[in-house]
Kinemage of the C-alpha trace (Angstrom):
@kinemage 1
@onewidth
@group {chain A} dominant
@subgroup {mainchain}
@vectorlist {calphas} color= white
{ca unk a 1} P 145.504 138.949 93.737
{ca unk a 2} L 142.245 137.527 93.221
{ca unk a 3} L 142.017 134.267 91.319
{ca unk a 4} L 140.775 134.007 88.006
{ca unk a 5} L 136.938 132.442 87.556
{ca unk a 6} L 136.466 129.209 84.913
{ca unk a 7} L 133.694 128.217 83.993
{ca unk a 8} L 131.618 125.314 85.723
{ca unk a 9} L 132.377 122.155 83.620
{ca unk a 10} L 129.301 120.465 82.307
{ca unk a 11} L 128.715 117.340 84.034
{ca unk a 12} L 127.821 114.431 81.379
{ca unk a 13} L 124.031 113.153 81.698
{ca unk a 14} L 123.433 109.510 80.872
{ca unk a 15} L 122.384 108.459 77.865
{ca unk a 16} L 119.089 106.590 76.631
{ca unk a 17} L 119.374 103.300 74.937
{ca unk a 18} L 118.101 104.519 71.264
{ca unk a 19} L 121.348 106.344 71.277
{ca unk a 20} L 122.929 103.138 70.552
{ca unk a 21} L 123.050 100.973 66.997
{ca unk a 22} L 123.886 97.702 68.370
{ca unk a 23} L 123.950 95.858 71.857
{ca unk a 24} L 125.862 92.947 73.836
{ca unk a 25} L 124.898 91.531 76.723
{ca unk a 26} L 127.550 90.729 79.415
{ca unk a 27} L 127.551 88.706 82.750
{ca unk a 28} L 129.016 90.179 85.570
{ca unk a 29} L 131.589 88.219 87.657
{ca unk a 30} L 131.627 87.732 91.478
{ca unk a 31} L 135.283 88.956 90.958
{ca unk a 32} L 134.231 92.484 89.200
{ca unk a 33} L 132.972 93.500 92.231
{ca unk a 34} L 135.338 95.316 94.886
{ca unk a 35} L 135.463 95.771 98.592
{ca unk a 36} L 132.723 98.903 98.265
{ca unk a 37} L 129.964 96.354 96.771
{ca unk a 38} L 129.839 97.542 93.153
{ca unk a 39} L 131.824 96.437 90.223
{ca unk a 40} L 135.380 98.109 90.523
{ca unk a 41} L 136.200 100.858 87.676
{ca unk a 42} L 138.451 99.217 85.644
{ca unk a 43} L 135.963 96.285 84.819
{ca unk a 44} L 134.078 99.222 82.718
{ca unk a 45} L 137.011 99.296 80.514
{ca unk a 46} L 137.385 95.567 79.880
{ca unk a 47} L 133.729 95.136 79.157
{ca unk a 48} L 134.104 98.675 76.111
{ca unk a 49} L 136.674 96.412 74.599
{ca unk a 50} L 134.606 93.074 74.737
{ca unk a 51} L 131.691 94.901 73.354
{ca unk a 52} L 133.329 96.695 70.309
{ca unk a 53} L 135.398 93.522 69.354
{ca unk a 54} L 132.765 90.954 69.734
{ca unk a 55} L 130.578 92.658 67.472
{ca unk a 56} L 133.681 93.708 64.976
{ca unk a 57} L 134.995 89.876 64.903
{ca unk a 58} L 131.269 88.499 64.486
{ca unk a 59} L 130.553 91.104 61.961
{ca unk a 60} L 133.484 89.249 60.067
{ca unk a 61} L 135.540 92.913 60.289
{ca unk a 62} L 138.183 92.192 62.652
{ca unk a 63} L 140.425 88.778 62.715
{ca unk a 64} L 142.172 88.420 66.171
{ca unk a 65} L 144.936 85.593 64.741
{ca unk a 66} L 145.214 86.211 61.176
{ca unk a 67} L 144.303 89.610 60.175
{ca unk a 68} L 146.932 92.288 58.660
{ca unk a 69} L 145.075 95.056 60.622
{ca unk a 70} L 144.704 95.325 64.468
{ca unk a 71} L 143.143 98.137 66.608
{ca unk a 72} L 145.471 100.206 68.987
{ca unk a 73} L 143.866 101.788 72.186
{ca unk a 74} L 144.914 105.482 71.633
{ca unk a 75} L 142.520 107.060 74.448
{ca unk a 76} L 139.937 105.983 76.680
{ca unk a 77} L 137.106 107.769 78.817
{ca unk a 78} L 134.500 106.453 81.255
{ca unk a 79} L 131.876 108.397 83.025
{ca unk a 80} L 130.127 106.812 85.824
{ca unk a 81} L 126.148 107.558 86.671
{ca unk a 82} L 124.729 104.341 88.827
{ca unk a 83} L 126.134 101.667 90.429
{ca unk a 84} L 126.577 98.066 88.692
{ca unk a 85} L 126.987 95.143 91.143
{ca unk a 86} L 126.845 91.357 90.667
{ca unk a 87} L 124.993 89.439 89.801
{ca unk a 88} L 123.726 91.943 87.562
{ca unk a 89} L 123.135 91.577 83.775
{ca unk a 90} L 125.003 94.674 82.032
{ca unk a 91} L 123.749 95.605 78.284
{ca unk a 92} L 126.714 97.087 76.175
{ca unk a 93} L 125.169 99.892 73.659
{ca unk a 94} L 128.178 100.466 71.358
{ca unk a 95} L 127.937 103.556 68.190
{ca unk a 96} L 130.379 104.976 66.151
{ca unk a 97} L 131.140 108.827 66.233
{ca unk a 98} L 133.781 109.191 64.194
{ca unk a 99} L 135.846 107.095 61.414
{ca unk a 100} L 139.040 108.752 59.899
{ca unk a 101} L 141.511 107.251 57.872
{ca unk a 102} L 143.118 104.985 60.158
{ca unk a 103} L 140.691 105.471 63.726
{ca unk a 104} L 137.930 105.357 64.495
{ca unk a 105} L 136.019 106.653 67.908
{ca unk a 106} L 133.763 104.053 69.467
{ca unk a 107} L 131.447 105.364 72.534
{ca unk a 108} L 129.847 102.520 74.856
{ca unk a 109} L 126.782 102.761 76.922
{ca unk a 110} L 126.394 100.331 79.573
{ca unk a 111} L 122.700 99.502 80.766
{ca unk a 112} L 122.044 97.404 83.924
{ca unk a 113} L 119.319 95.326 82.394
{ca unk a 114} L 116.268 96.156 81.947
{ca unk a 115} L 116.979 100.059 82.595
{ca unk a 116} L 116.414 103.224 80.063
{ca unk a 117} L 119.806 104.576 80.908
{ca unk a 118} L 123.057 104.558 80.900
{ca unk a 119} L 124.646 103.367 84.528
{ca unk a 120} L 128.129 104.431 82.866
{ca unk a 121} L 128.961 105.635 79.073
{ca unk a 122} L 132.249 106.535 77.443
{ca unk a 123} L 134.657 106.069 74.301
{ca unk a 124} L 138.009 104.261 73.540
{ca unk a 125} L 139.750 105.058 69.880
{ca unk a 126} L 141.403 102.820 67.893
{ca unk a 127} L 143.975 103.659 65.717
{ca unk a 128} L 144.382 100.551 63.240
{ca unk a 129} L 147.975 99.527 62.775
{ca unk a 130} L 149.569 96.525 59.968
{ca unk a 131} L 150.263 93.937 62.862
{ca unk a 132} L 154.004 93.518 61.526
{ca unk a 133} L 154.976 97.178 61.327
{ca unk a 134} L 152.723 98.579 63.694
{ca unk a 135} L 152.391 101.580 61.645
{ca unk a 136} L 148.803 103.272 61.409
{ca unk a 137} L 147.098 101.829 58.051
{ca unk a 138} L 144.340 102.534 56.142
{ca unk a 139} L 141.092 101.030 57.569
{ca unk a 140} L 139.980 97.793 55.637
{ca unk a 141} L 136.636 97.912 53.178
{ca unk a 142} L 134.586 95.371 55.475
{ca unk a 143} L 135.843 97.081 58.463
{ca unk a 144} L 134.745 100.544 57.244
{ca unk a 145} L 131.104 98.655 56.097
{ca unk a 146} L 130.381 97.582 59.435
{ca unk a 147} L 131.653 101.057 61.089
{ca unk a 148} L 129.084 102.639 59.115
{ca unk a 149} L 126.370 100.963 59.942
{ca unk a 150} L 127.082 101.661 63.680
{ca unk a 151} L 127.161 105.463 63.109
{ca unk a 152} L 123.642 106.054 63.017
{ca unk a 153} L 120.970 104.919 66.159
């Protein structure tokens, strides 16, 4: 019996800087490189977290030590287009694709400093929960306000 044909998956394309609402510069470290001479894939996810959470903290939307609400990652994904390596500087662009009642989909583009297109682009979803009960809760007003500002590039 012949195999059923399936449509070819569409490969995501690099994104331009204009697709992102806010940026954070990140320094690569010697330890970020793997034996293949480029930044190891797990480091990209750390940069996603760093870019988003630093922005939220700086905007007064997230108190990681005493806030009643914390964000838990429930989904993450990354597409790689070009290698990054120490000692390159990286610009992380962030935007918000979806705001729910208790969840947010952040999209992050990683650019070699000065480059027009992403070397990698991905997303992660935070579900915001009560710090004590770990149950989903409504997004606080200040957080929602900061997220709204990230919805349009």
